[in-house]
N, C-alpha and C positions, 0 to 999 in steps of 0.2 A: 474673877480677875486673873489673869495673865499674868505670872512670876515673873517672865522679863528673862536676861540675857544670862546664859552661862558661856563657858569657852566652849563646851562639846557642840554648838551649834553650826560651828564655823571649818571648813578645810583650812589648809596650810597650801598647799600645793599649788600652784600657778602652771598651764600647760600654753604652750606656744599655739595658735591655730595657723594649720595650714592655710594655703592661696588656694582654694578652692570658688573662685569667683562664677563658675559654672554651677552651683548649689545656693548662689543667692538670689533673695527675691527681693521685689523692689513694688512701690505703689507707681501707678504712672495716671494718677488724678481719675482712675474709676469711683463710680460710686460704691461706697461703702456699708455697710449696713451693722447693725448691732445681733450679737450672735451671745449665746449661750450653750455651751458646749458640757455634753453630761459629763462627767467624772463618774462611770459605774464601779468604783469601789468608797470606802469608807476613806474619812480624813485620818492622815497618820500621824503618828508622834514618834521622831526620833530619840526621845528624851523618855525618862521615864519606865525604863525596862523593866524594873523590877515588878513597879508598880503593875506593869501588863504581863505581867508573866512570864518574862523575855529573857531566856539566859542564852547569851550568843557562845559561848562556850562549847554549847550540842550543838551550835548552826553551823562553825565556821571553826578547822582544827588551829588550835597554836592561838585562838582569840582568849584576851585575858577578861575577866569580869569586869562588866562596865554595866553602869546606869544609860548609858547615849555615848552617840554617836556622831561627828562631825559629816552624818552623810546623806545632807540633803539634798545631794544634785540626784542621788538612787533615790529615796523616797520620790521625789518631784519624778523620777526618769520612771520611778513605777505606777504613779498616776498618771501620765502620759501615754506611756504605751497601752495600758489599760483604757483609755478614751478613746485612741486610733483602732485596737482590736474591735471595740466595740462599733466606733462608727461605719468598721468595715462591714460588719456583721459578721465578726469571727467570735466564737468563743471564749473567754477571757481566761475559762479553766485552762487553757491550752497553752499558757504563759506561765510555763514551769521551769521550776530551777532546783538543781540536789545537793543539799547542805548534807552536814556530817549523819543527821539525823533523819534522812531520806529525803524524797521530792516534794515540797511546795508548789500549788498552782494557785495563782488568784481567785481571791472568794470576792462575790459583789456586798458579803454579808457580816464578813470576821476581819477586822483591823487588825486584831494581833497577827493573825495569818500571814495578811499582808506585808505589815511592818516585817516580820520575818524574813519574806521576797524582798523583800529590798534591802536589807541587812546581808543577803546573800548577792544580789548585786552590787553591792559595793563591793563587797569583796572580789569578784569577777573583774569590775570597773578599775580596782585599783593597781590590782595586778598587771594592766597595760603599761603601766610604766616602766618594768622590766628593772626596776632599782626597787631594793628591798626595805630601803630608808624610805621609800615613796609608799608604800603599800601598806595596808589592814588587811591581817596583823603582820607585825605588831605596832605599824604607825596609825593613829588616826589622822590619816594626811588630807582627806577631802579629796575632789575633784574636780572634772568641768563636765559642762553638754554634750560637749565634745565625744569624749572617752564613753559619755553613756550611748551617745547613737552610735559609734564605731561598737559598742560591745552589743547592740541591739541586733548590727548586723552580722556580727558574729554567732550570734545566738541562733539566727532565724528570726528573729522576732518582727526586724523590718528588712528591707529592701536595700534604702538607702536615707539619706537626708535631705531639708533644707534648712539654709540660714537667712539673717537678716542682718546688714551691719545699722539696721537705724530700727528708730520707732514706727517711722512710718511702713517699712518692711513688714515687720512683725505684726503690725494690726492687719497689713492685708494677707499673710499667712494664717492671722487668727481668724480670717473669714470662712475657711475651710479644716482649720485642725488648731487643738488647744498647741500654747509655746513655751516651749521652756526655755525660763530665762534668769540669767546670771550677772550679780555685778553686787555692790556695796551693798550692806546695810548699815542703817546709822542709829546710832542709841536710839535718839527721838522714836524711832519707826516701832520699836516695840509696845507702845501706847495707839493703839489706831481711833479715830474719832470717834463720835458716836455713829458716822454714816461708816465706818469703815474704814475711812482712808487714812495711810500712815501720812501720807506727804502734805496736810494744812489743803492747802486751795492750790495748790502747782504751780506755785509762782518760784522766781527766780527766788524771792526773799524768803520762804518757806524753805526751801532746798540748801539754801547760805545758813539758816538757822540750822536744818540737821546735820549739815557739815558741822559746824562749833560746835553740836553735841557730842561727836568724834564716830568715828569708824568704828562697829563690832566685828566685822566682819565681812567675808564675802559669802555669799547667801545665795542658792539657786530654789525658784520657787514657777509655778504653772502658771501662765495667761489663760484663763480658759474663759471669759465671757467680754464681752464688749457695752457694758450696758448704758452704754450714750456714746453717739458715734455724732461729730459735727463736722461739717463743711463746711469750705469758702465758696463761692460763687465760681472759682478757677478750679474748682475738684480738687484744692490741697486739705487736707486737714487740719482742721481750728484743733490744734493741741490742749488749750488748756481748757476747753470747752469738752472732750473724748475724756472717757473715764474705763479703766481695764481691770476686770476682775482676776483677781489671782488666788490660788491655791497654795496654801503653805503647807507645814508638815509640823506644827508645833501643837498639835491635838486641837480639837472642837473648842476649848477656852481663846483661842486666839481669836480677834476679830472677829466678825460675820460665820459663826459656826466655822474656824478657821478659814476663811475667806479673808482677803481686805481688797482694798481700793485703791489703785495710783490713776493722778491725773497722767496723760500721754504726754505732757509739758515737760513734766520730771524726767522720766526716760530722755526726752531730746534734751534737756540740759545735761545729762548725764553722758551721753553720746557715746564714745567708744568702750567706755570705761563698763556698758551694759551687753552681753552674748545673749544671742536669740537661738535657739534652735527647734525645728519639728521631725520627727520620726517620718520615714514616708513607709507605709505598709503595703 
């Protein structure tokens, strides 16, 4: 059973989105299909570092010993860029970052190694703020999908990125790529149901109940599948009957072996409170 919330799961810093309308993806009533993008690395865990044998002080200069980080954006980014490289036929071991203890390349089998990569990425991404009070270390500040995509471009891991301003745009992106999503995480969502849904039946009443349970924080996860797609006769998406499969970074103990399900209707109700990004390799 998943143990539930801790304050370390969530970041603290919000970053204004630049107005890059040329990068937006839209759905124009085209026929959509069910997809399942394979993530070629194990499920990550941004907590329980001691249990995993991870000492952040040996990875990043100036880091204080901790058992967890609010690095969901970079755990998600690590999973995403691994999927993008593998889909492009590129060797994911070419994704390499260098920390205080030397270079770390992504592995298809070693979750601890890949979590270390995510931690190094978190350090790089948070340094983009230019404000030491909003960088890790020392501050476990969190980040966002925009900064992750910009860092991928800076590192040469990606050439650019795409964005969506709505769930239908995200579903369109999902036809060809996994999609990083960031938004509020509610206290009731820590307990997925037996099918793996965190949002009940995807109704407005279920969302209102989740809102009443309280916001635990902002959270970034990775859309990587559409196990059920439904479209109306005019081509628009039947949101309550369209399901999205999402990878979390809270170990395999969470949900469906590390994944969870969301109704597209829930993301539609939340509207601008959710953000969607996908790197272009």
